TIVO-639194 format. One line per 10 residues: number of its first residue (from 1); for each residue x, y, z of N, C-alpha, C. Coordinates in Angstrom, 1 decimal. Layout:
TIVO-639194
NUM> X:Y:Z:X:Y:Z:X:Y:Z | ...
END
This chain:
TIVO-639194
1> 0.8:-1.2:0.0:0.0:0.0:0.0:0.9:1.2:0.0 | 0.6:2.2:-0.9:1.3:3.5:-0.8:1.1:4.2:0.5 | 2.0:5.1:0.9:1.9:5.8:2.1:0.5:6.4:2.2 | -0.1:6.2:3.4:-1.5:6.8:3.6:-1.3:8.2:4.2 | -2.0:9.1:3.6:-2.0:10.5:4.2:-3.5:10.9:4.5 | -3.6:11.5:5.7:-5.0:11.9:6.1:-4.9:13.3:6.6 | -5.9:14.1:6.2:-6.0:15.5:6.8:-7.0:15.5:7.9 | -6.6:15.7:9.1:-7.5:15.6:10.2:-8.8:16.5:10.1 | -8.6:17.6:9.4:-9.7:18.6:9.3:-10.8:18.1:8.4 | -10.5:17.1:7.5:-11.5:16.6:6.6:-11.8:15.1:6.8
11> -11.4:14.6:7.9:-11.5:13.2:8.2:-12.4:12.9:9.4 | -13.2:11.9:9.3:-14.0:11.5:10.5:-13.8:10.0:10.7 | -13.7:9.6:12.0:-13.7:8.2:12.3:-15.2:7.8:12.7 | -15.7:6.8:12.0:-17.1:6.3:12.2:-17.1:5.0:12.9 | -17.5:4.9:14.1:-17.5:3.7:14.9:-18.9:3.0:14.9 | -18.9:1.8:14.3:-20.2:1.2:14.0:-20.5:0.1:15.0 | -21.5:0.3:15.8:-22.0:-0.7:16.7:-21.1:-1.2:17.7 | -20.2:-0.4:18.3:-19.4:-0.8:19.4:-20.3:-0.8:20.7 | -21.2:-1.7:20.7:-22.2:-1.8:21.8:-22.0:-3.1:22.6 | -22.5:-3.0:23.8:-22.2:-4.2:24.7:-22.7:-5.5:24.2
21> -23.8:-5.5:23.4:-24.3:-6.8:22.9:-23.3:-7.4:22.0 | -22.4:-6.7:21.4:-21.3:-7.2:20.6:-20.0:-7.3:21.4 | -19.7:-6.2:22.1:-18.3:-6.1:22.6:-18.0:-6.7:23.9 | -19.0:-7.1:24.7:-18.8:-7.3:26.1:-19.4:-8.7:26.6 | -18.7:-9.3:27.4:-19.1:-10.6:28.0:-20.5:-10.4:28.6 | -21.4:-11.3:28.2:-22.8:-11.2:28.6:-23.7:-10.5:27.6 | -23.1:-9.9:26.6:-23.9:-9.3:25.5:-24.5:-10.4:24.6 | -25.7:-10.1:24.1:-26.4:-11.1:23.4:-25.7:-11.7:22.2 | -24.8:-11.0:21.5:-24.1:-11.5:20.4:-22.6:-11.6:20.6 | -22.2:-11.4:21.8:-20.7:-11.3:22.0:-20.1:-12.7:21.7
31> -20.7:-13.7:22.1:-20.1:-15.1:21.9:-19.9:-15.3:20.4 | -20.7:-14.7:19.5:-20.5:-15.0:18.1:-19.3:-14.3:17.5 | -18.9:-13.1:18.2:-17.8:-12.3:17.6:-16.5:-12.3:18.4 | -16.6:-12.9:19.6:-15.5:-12.8:20.5:-14.2:-13.4:20.0 | -14.3:-14.5:19.2:-13.1:-15.1:18.7:-12.3:-14.2:17.8 | -13.0:-13.6:16.8:-12.4:-12.7:15.9:-11.9:-11.4:16.6 | -12.7:-10.9:17.5:-12.3:-9.7:18.3:-11.0:-9.9:19.0 | -10.9:-11.1:19.7:-9.7:-11.3:20.5:-8.5:-11.6:19.6 | -8.8:-12.3:18.5:-7.7:-12.5:17.6:-7.1:-11.3:17.0 | -7.9:-10.3:16.8:-7.5:-9.0:16.2:-6.9:-8.0:17.3
41> -7.3:-8.3:18.6:-7.1:-7.2:19.5:-7.9:-6.0:19.2 | -9.1:-6.3:18.7:-10.0:-5.2:18.1:-10.3:-4.1:19.0 | -10.7:-4.4:20.2:-11.2:-3.3:21.1:-10.1:-2.4:21.5 | -9.0:-2.9:22.1:-7.9:-2.0:22.5:-7.3:-1.3:21.3 | -7.2:-1.9:20.1:-6.7:-1.2:18.9:-7.6:0.0:18.5 | -8.9:-0.3:18.7:-9.9:0.8:18.4:-9.7:2.0:19.4 | -9.6:1.6:20.6:-9.5:2.7:21.7:-8.2:3.5:21.4 | -7.1:2.9:21.1:-5.9:3.6:20.8:-6.0:4.5:19.5 | -6.7:4.0:18.5:-6.9:4.7:17.3:-7.8:6.0:17.6 | -8.9:5.8:18.4:-9.8:6.9:18.7:-9.1:7.9:19.5
51> -8.2:7.5:20.5:-7.4:8.5:21.2:-6.5:9.3:20.3 | -5.9:8.6:19.4:-5.0:9.3:18.5:-5.8:10.3:17.6 | -7.0:9.8:17.1:-7.8:10.7:16.3:-8.3:11.9:17.0 | -8.7:11.7:18.2:-9.2:12.9:19.0:-8.0:13.9:19.2 | -6.8:13.3:19.5:-5.7:14.2:19.7:-5.3:15.0:18.5 | -5.6:14.4:17.3:-5.2:15.0:16.0:-6.3:16.0:15.6 | -7.4:16.0:16.3:-8.5:16.9:15.9:-9.5:16.3:14.9 | -9.5:15.0:14.8:-10.4:14.3:13.9:-11.8:14.2:14.6 | -12.9:14.3:13.8:-14.2:14.1:14.3:-14.4:12.6:14.6 | -14.9:12.3:15.8:-15.2:10.9:16.1:-16.8:10.8:16.2
61> -17.3:9.8:15.4:-18.7:9.6:15.3:-19.0:8.2:15.8 | -20.1:8.1:16.5:-20.6:6.8:17.0:-21.9:6.4:16.2 | -22.0:5.2:15.7:-23.2:4.8:15.0:-23.8:3.5:15.6 | -24.5:3.7:16.7:-25.1:2.5:17.4:-26.4:2.2:16.7 | -26.8:0.9:16.8:-28.1:0.5:16.3:-29.0:0.2:17.5 | -30.3:0.6:17.4:-31.2:0.3:18.5:-32.6:0.2:18.0 | -33.4:-0.6:18.7:-34.8:-0.8:18.3:-35.7:-0.7:19.6 | -36.9:-0.2:19.4:-37.8:-0.2:20.5:-38.2:-1.6:20.8 | -38.5:-1.9:22.1:-38.9:-3.2:22.5:-40.0:-3.7:21.6 | -39.9:-4.9:21.0:-40.8:-5.5:20.1:-40.4:-5.3:18.7
71> -39.4:-4.5:18.4:-38.8:-4.4:17.1:-39.8:-4.0:16.0 | -40.6:-3.1:16.4:-41.7:-2.7:15.4:-41.2:-1.9:14.2 | -39.9:-1.4:14.3:-39.4:-0.6:13.2:-39.0:-1.4:12.0 | -38.9:-2.7:12.2:-38.5:-3.6:11.1:-39.6:-4.5:10.6 | -39.4:-5.3:9.6:-40.4:-6.2:9.0:-41.0:-7.1:10.1 | -42.3:-7.3:9.9:-43.0:-8.2:10.8:-42.5:-9.6:10.7 | -41.8:-10.0:9.6:-41.3:-11.3:9.4:-39.8:-11.2:9.0 | -38.9:-10.8:10.0:-37.5:-10.5:9.7:-36.8:-11.8:9.2 | -35.8:-11.7:8.4:-35.0:-12.9:8.0:-33.6:-12.4:7.9 | -32.7:-13.4:7.8:-31.3:-13.0:7.7:-30.8:-12.5:9.0
81> -29.9:-11.5:8.9:-29.2:-11.0:10.0:-30.1:-10.3:11.0 | -31.1:-9.6:10.5:-32.0:-8.9:11.5:-32.9:-9.9:12.2 | -33.2:-11.1:11.7:-33.8:-12.2:12.4:-33.0:-12.6:13.6 | -31.6:-12.7:13.4:-30.7:-13.0:14.4:-30.8:-12.0:15.6 | -30.9:-10.7:15.2:-31.0:-9.7:16.2:-32.3:-9.8:17.0 | -33.4:-10.1:16.3:-34.7:-10.2:17.0:-34.7:-11.4:17.9 | -34.2:-12.6:17.3:-34.2:-13.8:18.1:-33.3:-13.7:19.3 | -32.2:-13.0:19.2:-31.3:-12.8:20.3:-31.7:-11.7:21.3 | -32.8:-11.0:21.0:-33.3:-9.9:21.8:-32.2:-8.8:22.0 | -31.4:-8.6:20.9:-30.3:-7.7:21.0:-30.7:-6.2:20.7
91> -29.9:-5.3:21.2:-30.0:-3.9:20.8:-31.3:-3.2:21.1 | -31.9:-3.6:22.2:-33.2:-2.9:22.6:-32.8:-1.6:23.2 | -33.5:-0.6:22.7:-33.2:0.8:23.1:-33.3:1.0:24.6 | -32.3:1.6:25.2:-32.3:1.9:26.6:-31.7:0.8:27.5 | -31.4:-0.4:26.8:-30.9:-1.5:27.6:-29.4:-1.4:27.7 | -28.8:-2.2:28.6:-27.4:-2.3:28.8:-26.7:-2.8:27.5 | -27.4:-3.8:26.8:-26.8:-4.3:25.6:-26.7:-3.3:24.5 | -27.6:-2.4:24.4:-27.6:-1.4:23.3:-26.6:-0.2:23.6 | -26.2:-0.1:24.9:-25.3:1.0:25.3:-23.9:0.8:24.6 | -23.3:2.0:24.3:-21.9:1.9:23.7:-21.0:1.5:24.8
101> -20.1:0.6:24.5:-19.1:0.1:25.5:-18.4:1.2:26.2 | -18.2:1.0:27.5:-17.5:2.1:28.3:-16.2:2.5:27.7 | -15.4:1.6:27.2:-14.1:1.9:26.7:-14.1:3.0:25.6 | -15.3:3.0:24.9:-15.4:4.0:23.8:-16.6:4.9:24.0 | -16.9:5.1:25.2:-18.1:6.0:25.5:-17.8:7.4:24.9 | -18.9:7.9:24.2:-18.7:9.3:23.6:-18.2:10.3:24.6 | -17.4:11.2:24.1:-16.8:12.3:24.9:-17.3:13.6:24.3 | -17.1:14.7:25.0:-17.5:16.0:24.5:-16.8:16.2:23.2 | -17.6:16.7:22.2:-17.1:16.9:20.9:-17.4:15.7:19.9 | -17.6:14.5:20.4:-18.0:13.4:19.6:-19.4:13.6:19.1
111> -19.8:12.9:18.0:-21.1:13.0:17.5:-21.7:11.6:17.5 | -22.9:11.5:18.1:-23.6:10.2:18.1:-24.7:10.3:17.0 | -24.5:9.4:16.0:-25.5:9.3:14.9:-26.7:8.5:15.3 | -27.8:9.1:15.2:-29.1:8.5:15.7:-29.9:8.0:14.5 | -30.7:7.0:14.9:-31.7:6.5:13.9:-31.3:5.2:13.1 | -30.1:4.6:13.5:-29.7:3.5:12.7:-30.6:2.3:13.1 | -31.3:1.8:12.1:-32.2:0.7:12.3:-31.9:-0.5:11.3 | -30.9:-0.3:10.5:-30.6:-1.4:9.5:-29.1:-1.5:9.4 | -28.6:-2.0:8.3:-27.2:-2.4:8.1:-26.4:-1.2:7.7 | -26.8:-0.5:6.7:-26.0:0.6:6.1:-26.3:1.9:7.0
121> -25.2:2.4:7.5:-25.4:3.6:8.4:-26.0:4.8:7.6 | -25.7:4.9:6.4:-26.2:6.0:5.6:-27.7:5.9:5.4 | -28.2:4.7:5.4:-29.6:4.5:4.9:-30.7:5.1:5.7 | -30.5:5.0:7.1:-31.6:5.4:7.9:-31.2:6.5:8.9 | -30.1:7.2:8.6:-29.6:8.2:9.5:-29.3:9.5:8.7 | -28.9:10.6:9.5:-28.4:11.8:8.8:-26.9:11.9:8.7 | -26.3:10.7:8.7:-24.8:10.7:8.6:-24.3:11.5:7.4 | -24.8:11.3:6.2:-24.4:12.0:5.1:-24.5:13.5:5.2 | -25.6:14.0:5.8:-25.8:15.4:6.0:-24.8:16.0:6.9 | -24.5:15.3:8.0:-23.6:15.8:9.0:-22.2:15.8:8.4
131> -21.8:14.7:7.7:-20.4:14.7:7.1:-20.3:15.9:6.2 | -21.2:16.1:5.3:-21.1:17.1:4.3:-21.1:18.5:4.9 | -21.9:18.7:6.0:-22.0:20.0:6.6:-20.7:20.3:7.3 | -20.0:19.3:7.7:-18.7:19.5:8.4:-17.5:19.5:7.4 | -17.8:19.4:6.2:-16.7:19.4:5.2:-15.8:18.1:5.2 | -16.4:17.0:5.6:-15.7:15.8:5.7:-15.7:15.1:4.4 | -14.5:14.7:3.9:-14.4:14.0:2.6:-13.9:12.5:2.8 | -13.3:12.2:4.0:-12.7:10.9:4.2:-13.3:10.3:5.5 | -13.8:9.1:5.4:-14.4:8.4:6.5:-13.5:7.2:6.8 | -13.2:7.0:8.1:-12.4:5.9:8.6:-13.4:5.0:9.4
141> -13.5:3.7:8.9:-14.6:2.9:9.5:-14.0:1.7:10.3 | -14.6:1.5:11.5:-14.4:0.3:12.3:-15.7:-0.2:12.9 | -15.7:-1.5:13.3:-16.9:-1.9:14.0:-17.4:-3.3:13.6 | -18.7:-3.5:13.7:-19.3:-4.8:13.5:-20.4:-4.7:12.5 | -20.7:-5.7:11.8:-19.8:-6.8:11.5:-19.0:-6.5:10.3 | -17.8:-7.1:10.2:-16.9:-6.9:9.1:-17.7:-7.0:7.8 | -18.5:-8.0:7.6:-19.1:-8.4:6.3:-20.6:-7.9:6.3 | -21.0:-7.1:7.2:-22.4:-6.7:7.3:-22.5:-5.2:7.4 | -22.7:-4.7:8.6:-22.9:-3.2:8.7:-21.7:-2.4:8.3 | -20.5:-2.9:8.6:-19.3:-2.1:8.2:-19.2:-2.1:6.6
151> -19.4:-3.3:6.1:-19.3:-3.4:4.6:-20.4:-2.6:3.9 | -21.6:-2.7:4.5:-22.7:-1.9:3.9:-22.5:-0.4:3.9 | -21.9:0.1:5.0:-21.6:1.5:5.1:-20.5:1.9:4.2 | -19.5:1.0:4.1:-18.3:1.2:3.2:-18.8:1.3:1.8 | -19.7:0.5:1.3:-20.1:0.5:0.0:-20.9:1.8:-0.3 | -21.8:2.2:0.6:-22.5:3.5:0.4:-21.6:4.7:0.5 | -20.6:4.6:1.4:-19.7:5.7:1.4:-18.9:5.9:0.1 | -18.5:4.8:-0.5:-17.9:4.7:-1.8:-18.8:5.3:-2.9 | -20.0:4.8:-2.9:-21.0:5.3:-3.9:-21.3:6.8:-3.7 | -21.3:7.3:-2.5:-21.6:8.7:-2.2:-20.4:9.6:-2.4
161> -19.2:9.1:-2.9:-18.1:9.9:-3.2:-17.1:10.2:-2.1 | -17.3:9.5:-1.0:-16.3:9.7:0.1:-15.0:8.9:-0.2 | -13.9:9.3:0.4:-12.7:8.5:0.4:-12.9:7.6:1.7 | -13.0:6.3:1.5:-13.3:5.4:2.6:-12.1:4.6:3.0 | -11.7:4.7:4.2:-10.6:3.9:4.8:-11.2:2.9:5.7 | -11.0:1.6:5.5:-11.4:0.6:6.4:-10.3:0.0:7.3 | -10.5:0.0:8.6:-9.4:-0.4:9.5:-9.5:-1.9:9.7 | -8.6:-2.7:9.1:-8.7:-4.1:9.1:-8.6:-4.8:10.4 | -8.0:-4.2:11.4:-7.9:-4.9:12.7:-8.8:-4.2:13.7 | -9.7:-3.4:13.2:-10.8:-2.8:14.1:-12.2:-3.2:13.6
171> -12.3:-4.4:13.0:-13.5:-4.9:12.6:-13.6:-6.4:13.0 | -14.8:-6.9:13.2:-14.9:-8.3:13.6:-16.2:-8.9:13.0 | -16.2:-10.2:12.7:-17.4:-10.9:12.2:-17.7:-12.1:13.1 | -18.7:-12.9:12.7:-19.1:-14.1:13.5:-18.2:-15.3:13.2 | -17.4:-15.2:12.2:-16.4:-16.3:12.0:-15.2:-15.7:11.3 | -14.0:-16.4:11.5:-12.8:-15.9:10.9:-12.9:-16.0:9.3 | -13.6:-17.1:8.9:-13.7:-17.2:7.4:-14.5:-16.1:6.8 | -15.6:-15.7:7.4:-16.4:-14.5:6.8:-15.5:-13.2:6.9 | -14.9:-13.1:8.0:-14.0:-11.9:8.2:-12.9:-11.8:7.2 | -12.2:-12.9:7.0:-11.0:-12.9:6.1:-11.5:-12.7:4.7
181> -12.6:-13.4:4.3:-13.2:-13.3:3.0:-13.5:-11.8:2.6 | -14.2:-11.2:3.5:-14.6:-9.8:3.3:-13.3:-8.9:3.1 | -12.3:-9.1:4.0:-11.1:-8.2:3.9:-10.3:-8.5:2.6 | -10.3:-9.8:2.2:-9.5:-10.1:1.0:-10.2:-9.7:-0.3 | -11.5:-10.0:-0.4:-12.1:-9.8:-1.7:-13.0:-8.5:-1.8 | -13.7:-8.2:-0.7:-14.7:-7.1:-0.9:-14.1:-5.7:-0.5 | -13.4:-5.6:0.6:-12.9:-4.3:1.1:-12.1:-3.6:0.1 | -11.1:-4.3:-0.6:-10.3:-3.5:-1.6:-11.0:-3.0:-2.8 | -12.3:-3.5:-3.0:-13.0:-2.9:-4.1:-13.7:-1.6:-3.8 | -14.0:-1.4:-2.5:-14.8:-0.2:-2.2:-14.1:0.7:-1.1
191> -12.8:0.4:-0.8:-12.1:1.2:0.2:-10.6:1.1:0.1 | -10.0:1.9:0.8:-8.5:1.7:1.1:-8.4:1.0:2.4 | -7.7:-0.1:2.4:-7.6:-0.9:3.7:-6.3:-0.5:4.4 | -6.4:-0.4:5.7:-5.2:0.0:6.5:-5.4:-0.6:7.9 | -4.3:-0.8:8.6:-4.3:-1.2:10.0:-4.5:0.1:10.9 | -4.9:-0.2:12.1:-5.0:0.9:13.1:-3.7:1.7:13.2 | -2.6:1.0:13.2:-1.3:1.7:13.3:-1.0:2.5:12.1 | -1.4:2.0:10.9:-1.1:2.8:9.7:-2.0:4.1:9.7 | -3.2:4.0:10.2:-4.1:5.1:10.2:-3.6:6.2:11.3 | -3.1:5.6:12.4:-2.6:6.5:13.4:-1.3:7.3:12.9
201> -0.4:6.5:12.2:0.7:7.2:11.6:0.4:8.2:10.6 | -0.7:8.0:9.8:-1.1:8.9:8.8:-1.7:10.2:9.4 | -2.1:10.1:10.6:-2.6:11.3:11.3:-1.5:12.2:11.9 | -0.3:11.6:11.8:0.9:12.4:12.3:1.0:12.3:13.8
END
């Protein structure tokens, strides 16, 4: 990869679903992602990256997903990944599981993107409006799942004309095979891939 350069003034880090139901022991879906998380050192790497981003003056955005109890915002007959969320009773608004993990709790100056009800962060939120209003041209993505919400957001960011950086050791999926497949085949089509250390170095 050629040397990565990032302008902090036009860059945002977008943290997708770093919520207890994924990140933390006891979370509804933690068991499904814990192996890849631990293999990557995902959470501590993300914390270090976010600390560096804040120090450089980069906008930090949080994109949690949450549903009212009963999941009335989605199809009456969910299938695929959203059926897994419903069956696992995950990400219920106001619950411990839906809360952003303490290690990455939003700080003053961070932006919490509201309204995420599906996979692509752009689809059901005002993420695009906020990015454009702040003059952001580059988005740095990390979170869950490698091959689901992160990939959906990556593809939309690419389509919408953003420079998309995906942080390969700050994402996790429900299996190593799915994770590796997405990083190998899909991510390079729609983003510039980099490690957390490479992104930190690019921020100076």
